[in-house]
Backbone as XML, in Angstrom:
<?xml version="1.0"?>
<chain id="A" units="angstrom">
  <residue number="1" name="MET">
    <atom name="N" x="-6.296" y="26.931" z="19.631"/>
    <atom name="CA" x="-5.055" y="27.086" z="20.383"/>
    <atom name="C" x="-4.276" y="26.924" z="19.086"/>
  </residue>
  <residue number="2" name="ILE">
    <atom name="N" x="-3.235" y="27.751" z="19.170"/>
    <atom name="CA" x="-1.882" y="26.942" z="18.311"/>
    <atom name="C" x="-1.738" y="25.846" z="19.072"/>
  </residue>
  <residue number="3" name="GLU">
    <atom name="N" x="-0.894" y="24.434" z="18.224"/>
    <atom name="CA" x="-0.786" y="23.872" z="18.717"/>
    <atom name="C" x="1.118" y="23.252" z="19.033"/>
  </residue>
  <residue number="4" name="ALA">
    <atom name="N" x="1.976" y="24.250" z="18.726"/>
    <atom name="CA" x="2.606" y="24.267" z="19.891"/>
    <atom name="C" x="2.891" y="25.147" z="20.660"/>
  </residue>
  <residue number="5" name="LEU">
    <atom name="N" x="1.328" y="25.438" z="21.361"/>
    <atom name="CA" x="1.525" y="26.075" z="22.377"/>
    <atom name="C" x="1.538" y="24.472" z="23.522"/>
  </residue>
  <residue number="6" name="LYS">
    <atom name="N" x="1.066" y="23.867" z="23.343"/>
    <atom name="CA" x="0.847" y="22.535" z="23.944"/>
    <atom name="C" x="1.811" y="21.622" z="23.788"/>
  </residue>
  <residue number="7" name="SER">
    <atom name="N" x="3.151" y="21.538" z="23.458"/>
    <atom name="CA" x="4.331" y="20.481" z="24.073"/>
    <atom name="C" x="4.921" y="21.428" z="24.349"/>
  </residue>
  <residue number="8" name="ASP">
    <atom name="N" x="5.659" y="21.145" z="25.075"/>
    <atom name="CA" x="6.118" y="22.114" z="25.989"/>
    <atom name="C" x="8.038" y="21.437" z="25.138"/>
  </residue>
  <residue number="9" name="GLU">
    <atom name="N" x="8.363" y="21.598" z="24.199"/>
    <atom name="CA" x="9.583" y="21.493" z="23.436"/>
    <atom name="C" x="9.414" y="23.541" z="23.658"/>
  </residue>
  <residue number="10" name="ILE">
    <atom name="N" x="8.812" y="24.362" z="22.781"/>
    <atom name="CA" x="9.117" y="25.040" z="22.826"/>
    <atom name="C" x="9.119" y="25.783" z="23.816"/>
  </residue>
  <residue number="11" name="ILE">
    <atom name="N" x="8.505" y="25.631" z="25.121"/>
    <atom name="CA" x="8.743" y="26.218" z="26.346"/>
    <atom name="C" x="10.102" y="25.410" z="26.979"/>
  </residue>
  <residue number="12" name="GLU">
    <atom name="N" x="10.168" y="24.603" z="26.536"/>
    <atom name="CA" x="11.942" y="24.385" z="27.408"/>
    <atom name="C" x="12.833" y="25.134" z="26.291"/>
  </residue>
  <residue number="13" name="LYS">
    <atom name="N" x="12.483" y="24.975" z="25.137"/>
    <atom name="CA" x="13.341" y="26.354" z="23.845"/>
    <atom name="C" x="14.160" y="27.434" z="24.595"/>
  </residue>
  <residue number="14" name="VAL">
    <atom name="N" x="12.721" y="28.130" z="25.427"/>
    <atom name="CA" x="12.906" y="29.323" z="25.689"/>
    <atom name="C" x="13.479" y="29.267" z="26.986"/>
  </residue>
  <residue number="15" name="GLY">
    <atom name="N" x="12.621" y="28.458" z="27.702"/>
    <atom name="CA" x="13.260" y="28.289" z="29.467"/>
    <atom name="C" x="12.052" y="28.524" z="30.290"/>
  </residue>
  <residue number="16" name="GLY">
    <atom name="N" x="10.975" y="27.903" z="30.160"/>
    <atom name="CA" x="9.962" y="28.379" z="30.754"/>
    <atom name="C" x="8.976" y="29.639" z="30.082"/>
  </residue>
  <residue number="17" name="LYS">
    <atom name="N" x="8.267" y="28.684" z="31.449"/>
    <atom name="CA" x="6.333" y="29.061" z="30.559"/>
    <atom name="C" x="6.722" y="30.712" z="30.787"/>
  </residue>
  <residue number="18" name="PHE">
    <atom name="N" x="7.719" y="31.329" z="32.057"/>
    <atom name="CA" x="7.350" y="33.067" z="32.382"/>
    <atom name="C" x="7.603" y="34.184" z="31.461"/>
  </residue>
  <residue number="19" name="LYS">
    <atom name="N" x="9.307" y="33.091" z="31.061"/>
    <atom name="CA" x="9.503" y="33.055" z="29.641"/>
    <atom name="C" x="9.723" y="32.895" z="29.037"/>
  </residue>
  <residue number="20" name="LEU">
    <atom name="N" x="8.194" y="32.984" z="28.308"/>
    <atom name="CA" x="8.086" y="32.515" z="26.871"/>
    <atom name="C" x="7.070" y="33.600" z="26.784"/>
  </residue>
  <residue number="21" name="CYS">
    <atom name="N" x="6.248" y="33.474" z="27.714"/>
    <atom name="CA" x="5.131" y="34.736" z="28.248"/>
    <atom name="C" x="5.558" y="36.001" z="28.055"/>
  </residue>
  <residue number="22" name="ALA">
    <atom name="N" x="6.943" y="36.372" z="27.894"/>
    <atom name="CA" x="7.205" y="37.674" z="28.201"/>
    <atom name="C" x="8.579" y="37.229" z="26.401"/>
  </residue>
  <residue number="23" name="LEU">
    <atom name="N" x="8.501" y="36.384" z="26.254"/>
    <atom name="CA" x="8.902" y="37.088" z="24.568"/>
    <atom name="C" x="7.205" y="36.993" z="23.736"/>
  </residue>
  <residue number="24" name="ILE">
    <atom name="N" x="6.991" y="36.307" z="23.827"/>
    <atom name="CA" x="5.696" y="36.138" z="23.054"/>
    <atom name="C" x="4.209" y="38.029" z="23.887"/>
  </residue>
  <residue number="25" name="GLN">
    <atom name="N" x="4.986" y="38.633" z="24.167"/>
    <atom name="CA" x="5.012" y="39.694" z="24.969"/>
    <atom name="C" x="5.655" y="40.854" z="24.153"/>
  </residue>
  <residue number="26" name="ARG">
    <atom name="N" x="6.434" y="40.823" z="24.836"/>
    <atom name="CA" x="7.608" y="41.592" z="23.667"/>
    <atom name="C" x="8.106" y="41.782" z="22.376"/>
  </residue>
  <residue number="27" name="ARG">
    <atom name="N" x="7.525" y="40.324" z="21.605"/>
    <atom name="CA" x="7.667" y="40.536" z="20.472"/>
    <atom name="C" x="6.035" y="41.669" z="19.398"/>
  </residue>
  <residue number="28" name="LEU">
    <atom name="N" x="5.014" y="40.488" z="20.229"/>
    <atom name="CA" x="4.066" y="40.976" z="19.522"/>
    <atom name="C" x="3.768" y="43.005" z="19.547"/>
  </residue>
  <residue number="29" name="GLN">
    <atom name="N" x="4.483" y="43.509" z="21.329"/>
    <atom name="CA" x="3.857" y="45.106" z="21.220"/>
    <atom name="C" x="5.460" y="45.597" z="19.675"/>
  </residue>
  <residue number="30" name="GLN">
    <atom name="N" x="5.842" y="44.324" z="19.639"/>
    <atom name="CA" x="6.994" y="45.385" z="18.317"/>
    <atom name="C" x="6.301" y="45.465" z="16.900"/>
  </residue>
  <residue number="31" name="LEU">
    <atom name="N" x="5.636" y="44.152" z="16.665"/>
    <atom name="CA" x="5.023" y="44.315" z="15.804"/>
    <atom name="C" x="3.290" y="44.929" z="15.395"/>
  </residue>
  <residue number="32" name="LEU">
    <atom name="N" x="3.019" y="45.147" z="16.333"/>
    <atom name="CA" x="2.147" y="46.084" z="16.585"/>
    <atom name="C" x="2.887" y="47.868" z="16.758"/>
  </residue>
  <residue number="33" name="ASP">
    <atom name="N" x="3.856" y="48.131" z="16.690"/>
    <atom name="CA" x="4.623" y="49.306" z="16.685"/>
    <atom name="C" x="4.835" y="49.808" z="15.593"/>
  </residue>
  <residue number="34" name="GLY">
    <atom name="N" x="5.208" y="48.281" z="14.427"/>
    <atom name="CA" x="5.622" y="48.339" z="13.061"/>
    <atom name="C" x="6.441" y="47.822" z="12.837"/>
  </residue>
  <residue number="35" name="ALA">
    <atom name="N" x="7.399" y="47.193" z="13.496"/>
    <atom name="CA" x="8.752" y="46.060" z="13.139"/>
    <atom name="C" x="7.336" y="45.403" z="12.333"/>
  </residue>
  <residue number="36" name="ARG">
    <atom name="N" x="8.293" y="44.793" z="11.277"/>
    <atom name="CA" x="8.708" y="43.695" z="10.205"/>
    <atom name="C" x="8.589" y="42.482" z="10.869"/>
  </residue>
  <residue number="37" name="PRO">
    <atom name="N" x="8.162" y="40.615" z="10.678"/>
    <atom name="CA" x="7.605" y="39.748" z="10.331"/>
    <atom name="C" x="8.738" y="39.375" z="9.937"/>
  </residue>
  <residue number="38" name="LEU">
    <atom name="N" x="9.344" y="39.196" z="10.452"/>
    <atom name="CA" x="11.187" y="37.847" z="10.602"/>
    <atom name="C" x="10.749" y="36.963" z="8.760"/>
  </residue>
  <residue number="39" name="ILE">
    <atom name="N" x="9.379" y="36.463" z="9.474"/>
    <atom name="CA" x="9.553" y="35.540" z="8.409"/>
    <atom name="C" x="8.139" y="35.728" z="7.232"/>
  </residue>
  <residue number="40" name="ALA">
    <atom name="N" x="7.867" y="34.641" z="6.185"/>
    <atom name="CA" x="6.492" y="35.312" z="5.712"/>
    <atom name="C" x="5.106" y="34.440" z="6.561"/>
  </residue>
  <residue number="41" name="ARG">
    <atom name="N" x="4.466" y="35.471" z="6.254"/>
    <atom name="CA" x="3.025" y="36.155" z="7.687"/>
    <atom name="C" x="2.494" y="35.257" z="7.050"/>
  </residue>
  <residue number="42" name="ASP">
    <atom name="N" x="1.682" y="34.437" z="5.759"/>
    <atom name="CA" x="1.419" y="33.366" z="4.552"/>
    <atom name="C" x="-0.709" y="33.089" z="5.552"/>
  </residue>
  <residue number="43" name="GLY">
    <atom name="N" x="-1.002" y="33.872" z="5.692"/>
    <atom name="CA" x="-2.318" y="35.207" z="6.604"/>
    <atom name="C" x="-2.603" y="34.534" z="8.057"/>
  </residue>
  <residue number="44" name="MET">
    <atom name="N" x="-1.355" y="33.966" z="8.650"/>
    <atom name="CA" x="-0.839" y="34.209" z="10.234"/>
    <atom name="C" x="-1.565" y="35.421" z="10.754"/>
  </residue>
  <residue number="45" name="THR">
    <atom name="N" x="-1.667" y="34.666" z="11.962"/>
    <atom name="CA" x="-2.087" y="36.159" z="13.138"/>
    <atom name="C" x="-0.411" y="36.202" z="13.828"/>
  </residue>
  <residue number="46" name="ASP">
    <atom name="N" x="-0.714" y="37.479" z="14.606"/>
    <atom name="CA" x="0.801" y="38.509" z="15.130"/>
    <atom name="C" x="0.648" y="36.965" z="15.606"/>
  </residue>
  <residue number="47" name="LEU">
    <atom name="N" x="-0.217" y="37.000" z="17.161"/>
    <atom name="CA" x="-0.034" y="35.877" z="17.801"/>
    <atom name="C" x="1.134" y="34.273" z="17.093"/>
  </residue>
  <residue number="48" name="GLU">
    <atom name="N" x="0.347" y="33.598" z="16.053"/>
    <atom name="CA" x="0.786" y="32.567" z="15.339"/>
    <atom name="C" x="1.980" y="32.872" z="14.756"/>
  </residue>
  <residue number="49" name="LEU">
    <atom name="N" x="2.314" y="33.775" z="14.049"/>
    <atom name="CA" x="3.282" y="34.235" z="13.521"/>
    <atom name="C" x="4.870" y="34.365" z="14.879"/>
  </residue>
  <residue number="50" name="VAL">
    <atom name="N" x="4.001" y="34.679" z="16.499"/>
    <atom name="CA" x="5.547" y="35.274" z="16.791"/>
    <atom name="C" x="5.769" y="33.436" z="16.631"/>
  </residue>
  <residue number="51" name="ILE">
    <atom name="N" x="4.776" y="32.675" z="17.775"/>
    <atom name="CA" x="4.776" y="31.414" z="17.683"/>
    <atom name="C" x="5.645" y="30.889" z="16.514"/>
  </residue>
  <residue number="52" name="GLU">
    <atom name="N" x="6.009" y="31.202" z="15.648"/>
    <atom name="CA" x="6.149" y="30.241" z="14.188"/>
    <atom name="C" x="7.605" y="30.412" z="14.418"/>
  </residue>
  <residue number="53" name="GLU">
    <atom name="N" x="7.714" y="32.175" z="14.906"/>
    <atom name="CA" x="9.118" y="32.865" z="15.136"/>
    <atom name="C" x="10.585" y="32.501" z="16.239"/>
  </residue>
  <residue number="54" name="ILE">
    <atom name="N" x="9.752" y="32.347" z="16.943"/>
    <atom name="CA" x="10.512" y="31.466" z="18.329"/>
    <atom name="C" x="10.663" y="30.162" z="18.011"/>
  </residue>
  <residue number="55" name="ILE">
    <atom name="N" x="9.899" y="29.455" z="16.772"/>
    <atom name="CA" x="10.330" y="28.245" z="16.694"/>
    <atom name="C" x="11.525" y="27.224" z="16.142"/>
  </residue>
  <residue number="56" name="GLN">
    <atom name="N" x="11.317" y="28.513" z="14.942"/>
    <atom name="CA" x="12.644" y="28.693" z="13.957"/>
    <atom name="C" x="14.404" y="29.148" z="14.179"/>
  </residue>
  <residue number="57" name="ASP">
    <atom name="N" x="13.552" y="30.490" z="15.584"/>
    <atom name="CA" x="14.386" y="30.660" z="16.477"/>
    <atom name="C" x="15.519" y="31.648" z="15.044"/>
  </residue>
  <residue number="58" name="LYS">
    <atom name="N" x="13.770" y="32.818" z="15.554"/>
    <atom name="CA" x="14.213" y="33.459" z="14.461"/>
    <atom name="C" x="15.072" y="34.967" z="15.884"/>
  </residue>
  <residue number="59" name="ILE">
    <atom name="N" x="14.125" y="34.888" z="16.800"/>
    <atom name="CA" x="14.011" y="35.328" z="18.523"/>
    <atom name="C" x="14.887" y="34.626" z="19.905"/>
  </residue>
  <residue number="60" name="THR">
    <atom name="N" x="14.977" y="35.587" z="20.149"/>
    <atom name="CA" x="15.644" y="34.809" z="22.133"/>
    <atom name="C" x="15.524" y="35.732" z="22.627"/>
  </residue>
  <residue number="61" name="LEU">
    <atom name="N" x="15.161" y="35.274" z="23.917"/>
    <atom name="CA" x="14.476" y="36.129" z="24.787"/>
    <atom name="C" x="17.017" y="35.817" z="25.610"/>
  </residue>
  <residue number="62" name="GLU">
    <atom name="N" x="17.048" y="37.390" z="25.675"/>
    <atom name="CA" x="18.202" y="37.152" z="27.131"/>
    <atom name="C" x="17.335" y="38.333" z="27.260"/>
  </residue>
  <residue number="63" name="TYR">
    <atom name="N" x="18.290" y="38.315" z="28.706"/>
    <atom name="CA" x="18.306" y="39.301" z="30.300"/>
    <atom name="C" x="20.219" y="39.869" z="30.454"/>
  </residue>
  <residue number="64" name="ILE">
    <atom name="N" x="19.724" y="40.974" z="30.291"/>
    <atom name="CA" x="21.167" y="42.449" z="30.276"/>
    <atom name="C" x="20.971" y="43.186" z="31.642"/>
  </residue>
  <residue number="65" name="GLU">
    <atom name="N" x="21.784" y="42.928" z="31.812"/>
    <atom name="CA" x="22.243" y="44.189" z="33.528"/>
    <atom name="C" x="22.416" y="45.537" z="32.747"/>
  </residue>
  <residue number="66" name="ASP">
    <atom name="N" x="21.415" y="45.908" z="33.080"/>
    <atom name="CA" x="22.009" y="47.412" z="33.500"/>
    <atom name="C" x="21.379" y="48.152" z="34.740"/>
  </residue>
  <residue number="67" name="GLN">
    <atom name="N" x="21.971" y="49.181" z="34.938"/>
    <atom name="CA" x="22.071" y="49.998" z="36.136"/>
    <atom name="C" x="21.280" y="51.418" z="36.405"/>
  </residue>
  <residue number="68" name="ASP">
    <atom name="N" x="20.797" y="51.282" z="37.144"/>
    <atom name="CA" x="18.877" y="52.155" z="37.251"/>
    <atom name="C" x="19.643" y="53.178" z="38.347"/>
  </residue>
  <residue number="69" name="SER">
    <atom name="N" x="18.923" y="54.041" z="38.371"/>
    <atom name="CA" x="19.334" y="55.545" z="38.591"/>
    <atom name="C" x="19.493" y="56.157" z="40.605"/>
  </residue>
  <residue number="70" name="SER">
    <atom name="N" x="19.102" y="53.769" z="41.215"/>
    <atom name="CA" x="19.797" y="54.525" z="42.832"/>
    <atom name="C" x="21.457" y="53.955" z="42.629"/>
  </residue>
  <residue number="71" name="GLY">
    <atom name="N" x="21.942" y="52.597" z="41.334"/>
    <atom name="CA" x="23.104" y="52.490" z="40.766"/>
    <atom name="C" x="23.004" y="51.357" z="41.772"/>
  </residue>
  <residue number="72" name="ALA">
    <atom name="N" x="21.976" y="50.486" z="41.242"/>
    <atom name="CA" x="21.738" y="48.821" z="41.857"/>
    <atom name="C" x="21.581" y="48.324" z="40.654"/>
  </residue>
  <residue number="73" name="GLU">
    <atom name="N" x="22.802" y="46.761" z="40.251"/>
    <atom name="CA" x="22.372" y="46.226" z="38.993"/>
    <atom name="C" x="20.643" y="45.530" z="39.057"/>
  </residue>
  <residue number="74" name="ALA">
    <atom name="N" x="20.320" y="45.851" z="37.863"/>
    <atom name="CA" x="18.825" y="45.548" z="37.511"/>
    <atom name="C" x="18.863" y="43.955" z="35.864"/>
  </residue>
  <residue number="75" name="GLU">
    <atom name="N" x="17.826" y="43.654" z="36.455"/>
    <atom name="CA" x="17.919" y="42.687" z="34.717"/>
    <atom name="C" x="16.961" y="42.929" z="33.934"/>
  </residue>
  <residue number="76" name="GLN">
    <atom name="N" x="17.249" y="43.634" z="33.065"/>
    <atom name="CA" x="16.225" y="44.008" z="31.891"/>
    <atom name="C" x="16.031" y="43.070" z="30.499"/>
  </residue>
  <residue number="77" name="ALA">
    <atom name="N" x="14.767" y="41.870" z="31.058"/>
    <atom name="CA" x="14.396" y="40.941" z="29.506"/>
    <atom name="C" x="14.214" y="41.991" z="28.450"/>
  </residue>
  <residue number="78" name="GLU">
    <atom name="N" x="15.159" y="41.895" z="27.272"/>
    <atom name="CA" x="14.761" y="42.354" z="26.223"/>
    <atom name="C" x="14.444" y="40.871" z="24.374"/>
  </residue>
  <residue number="79" name="ALA">
    <atom name="N" x="13.833" y="40.867" z="23.638"/>
    <atom name="CA" x="13.386" y="40.309" z="22.177"/>
    <atom name="C" x="14.383" y="40.873" z="22.055"/>
  </residue>
  <residue number="80" name="LEU">
    <atom name="N" x="15.071" y="39.230" z="21.253"/>
    <atom name="CA" x="16.133" y="40.104" z="20.230"/>
    <atom name="C" x="15.946" y="39.188" z="19.084"/>
  </residue>
  <residue number="81" name="LEU">
    <atom name="N" x="16.479" y="40.116" z="18.220"/>
    <atom name="CA" x="15.923" y="40.085" z="16.395"/>
    <atom name="C" x="16.826" y="38.978" z="15.992"/>
  </residue>
</chain>
């Protein structure tokens, strides 16, 4: 298991376990879709890379308000680079 996930520091940095999970999932998908890593890989797996990007504040989770087709406001999570 990745040691950084054992401490509460990374959870507090993002704002909670569910937000951390959402950020990790979005960034992993970006990497799988061909996005470039924001730090040197140095033999890290994709998951380790994402965790390190979060620790180094290279990515954050931001909510943006959007209007759906019915006109009601909705919030979307967006992984920012």
